[in-house]
N, C-alpha and C positions, 0 to 999 in steps of 0.2 A: 567233100572231104574236109575235115577240120584239121588245120595245120597250126601247130603251136611253134612260134619262132622266138628263140632266145637270141638276143642281139639284133632285134628289129630296128633299133634306132641308129645302128652303125652303118658304115658305108655299104657293106654287103646287104644288110637287112633292108636298107632303103631301095636297093635295086631289086631285091627278092620279093618283097611284099606285093608290089603292083603286079608282078608276073604271076604270082600265086592267085591273086584276085582275078586276073584276066582269064585264068583257067577255070574259074568258077569255084575255087576253094574258099572256105571260110577261114579267115586268118585271125589268130589271137596272138598278140605281141606281148612278150614279157618285158617289163620295164621296172626300174626302181621308182619311177614317178609316172603317173598317168599323163602328165603334160608332155612327156617326151614323144609320145606317139598319137595322142588323142587328136591332134590337129590334122593328122593324116587320114582320119576317118576309119581307123582300125580299132577293133575291140582290144582293150588293154587289160592285162593281168599284172598286178603289182606284186613283185616278189624279188628275193635275193637268191641268186644261184648258189651262194655259199651257205644258205640256210636250208639244211636237209629237210627238216620237218615242215618248214614253210613251203618248200617246193612241192612236197607231197600234198599239202592242202590245196595249193593252187591247181595242180594237175587233176586232183579229184573233182574239182569244180569244173574245169575246162573239158575234161574227158576227150582229148584229141585223138585223132587217128594216126597222125604223123607228128613227130617232134623234131625240130631242126635246132641244132646247137651251133650257132654262129656268133657266139659272144666272145669278144676280145676286149682288152683294156690297154690298147697301144696308144701312145701320145699322137696327136694329130701331125706333129712334125716327123713322126716315125721313131722307131726305137734306136737310140744312139748308144746307150749303155746297157749293161746286163741288168741293172736295176729296173730299167724301163720295161723289161719283159717279165718281171716277177709276178705282177698281178695277173697277166695272161697265163703264165705257167700254172697258177692256182686254178684259173678257170678251166684250163685243159685237164687238170687232174681232179681236184675236189668237186668242182662244179659238174663235170661230166658224170662222175659217180652219183652225185645227188640227183641230177636230171634223169639219168637212166633209171635209177631206183623209183623215182616218182612216176616216170613214164610207164614202167612195168606195172606198178600198183594201180595206175589209172586205166590200164588195158589198152595202151597205145599199140598200134600194129607195127610201126616202123620208126627208127631213130636214125637221123642223118647227122654225121659229125663233120665239121669243117676242119680238116687236118691241113698239113702243109708239107711241101717237098723237103723241108729240112729234117724230116724224119730220116732221110738217107744220109744226112751229115752236112758238113760244111767243107770249105776248101776246094781243092782241085779234084773233081769227080768227072771231068768232061771227056775222058778218053773212051768211055763206052756209053751207049744209049741206055738210060735207066728205065726199066719197067717196074711194075709193082712187085715183081719177084726179087728185085735187087735187095741185098741185105740192108736193114736199117742200121743207123749209127756206123756206117761203113768208113767214114773218115771224120775224125774229130781233131783238128789241128791244135785246139787249145782246150784244156780240161774244163774251163768255165762254161764252154758251150754245152756240156752235158746237162746243165740246168734246163736249157731250152729243149733239148732233145728228150730229156726225161719227161717233161710236161707233155710233149706231143705224143710220145709213145704210151704214156699213162692213159691219155684220152683213147687211143686206139685199143689198148689192152682192155679197158673197161667195156668198150663197145663190143669187141670181138668175144669176150667172155660171156657177155649177156646173150649174144647171138648163139654161141655154142650151147648155152643152157636151154635154148629154145624159148626163152622168156620174151624175146622181142626180136624182130628183124633189124639188123643194123647195116648201114652203108657208110663208108668213109670216103671222103673226097680229099685226096692229097693235092692241094692247090698250089699253083705257082705264086710268084710275087704279084700282087695286085697293082693295076694301074687303071686310070679312068676316073669318072666322076666320084669325087669325095674320097678317092683312094690314094691320096698323096701326090698325084700328078700336079694339081693346082699349087701345092706347097713347093714342089720342086721347081716349077716354072717361076714362082715368085722369088725363090732363093737364087735361081740362075740370073734373073734380071738384076738382083742386088749384088752379083758376083760373090755369093756366099755359099756356093755349092761345090766344094772341092771333091775331086775324085781320088780316093785313096789308091796309090799305086798306079795311077793313070786310068783307072776304070777298066781293068783287064778282065774282071769277072764276067762270066757267061751266065745270064739269068734266064730261067724258064718263067717268063711272064704269063699273065692271063688277064684279059680285060674283065673288069668286075661284073659287067652285065652277063658275060659268058658263064661266069661262076654261078650266077643266079639261075641261068637256064639249066645248068647241070643239076642244081638242087631240085628244081621243079621236076625234071625228068626222074630224079632219084626217089621222088615220093612214090613212084610206081615201078620204074624200071630198076635193073641192077640186081645181081644175086645177093641174097641175104648173106651177110658176112663179107661182102665184096669191098675191095679197096680199088679206087680209081684215081689215076693221075689226071688232073684237070689243068692243062697248060696250053699255051699257044702252040701252033704247029712248028714254029721255029724259035729257038732261043736267040737272045741278042746280048751283045756285050753292053755293059753299063755305059761305056763311053759312047757307043753308037746311039743308044737310047737317049742319053742326055744331049748329045750333039744334035740329034734330030729335034728334040724338044726345044733346044735353044734356037734353032733356025726358025722354028714356028712362032716362038714367043719372045725372043730377044735374050740377051745375055750371052755368055760364053763360058763353057766349062774350063776348068783348070785343074791341074794335078797337084797332089800333095803326097809326100812320102808316107808310107804306111806307119812307120814308127812315130811320126808326129801326129797323124790322125788318131792313133790309138790313145793319145793322151786325153782327148776330149770326146771321142766317139768309138770306144773299143769294140762294142758289139756291131755297130754299123760297118766297121772295117772288115769284120769277118764275113758279113753278108755281102758287102761290095766286092770282095775278092773271091767269093765262091763261084765256081764254074761247074755247071752240070747240064747235060743234055737229057731231057726227060721225055719219054714217049707218052702220047695220049691215045694210043691205038686201042687199048682196052675200053676206055670210056666211049670211044666212037662205036665200037662193036657191040658192047653190052648195054650201055645206057642209051645208045642212039644219039649221042651228043656230038656236035661238031662246032668249033668256035665260029661265031659270026665275024670275029675279028682275028683271022688266023695268024697275022703278023703284027708286030708293034706299030708299023706305019698305018695299017688298017685301024688299029685301036686309037692311035693319036688323031686320025681323021675324025673318028666318032667323038672323041673327047673334045676336040676343037669345036665341033658343031654343037655339042651340049654346052660348052663353056660360053659360046656366043649367044645361045638361046637363053641362058640363065643370067647373063651379065646385065 
């Protein structure tokens, strides 16, 4: 099977490509520059997701069986402000439409979109377990958060409409917050050691995390498994408070977490404050049942064990 991966040079793409190759798939990676992925021994297609005609030409040449949209434009330090998310919002909306149209024209069988649990909203949603049937945009504590939710839901709408038209099978993975290799954990550890990682409001948010290698496993399964038009939550078995996660990370790597009032943190990191104080319990039962997926790192401590081993091996 030939799999076209948009976002192959990102943290998720770097976890995904070797897993696809290990399954015997031929992988073609989209990049703005051949140098970004050529060193990894992967066939490269050069193009810009925001160039609709250019993407049609690229996909006509590649003729993939499956297309994976895992492209993001988030700063390595993570998104702190709403501005930090705007490029990714465009990739969710415009780029998804361009990539879907190009995929359909090229005769691709399936399209897999990397969505996120913030489709459900932000703030305090922790009173109930959230399944894929939970209403989207169910809690929006600040109007500016609609920019991010609009982008995520635009991605999902484009995919679901294409599936409903019978033009291509689509599968959407609503992923939790990533941690693990190249997924921000290294940066958090560095900032902890420098005493530069404050926890807004004491870190009381409850996060549905997911180890980045587990997301890659879910995508590999979704190339074949999953109902066309299906949406699947891809998260750890247990949510964790931001404070517990950071405290555990600090114990392993040094440093100490400290708290900062939300009103002060909003002055320099308004978007991160909303993420840090969001609380939601998300179920992964449907992904387990229909994709045959189960996280190899079911809790954050399991994931941090694996991240430490990876960090030691690559240092």
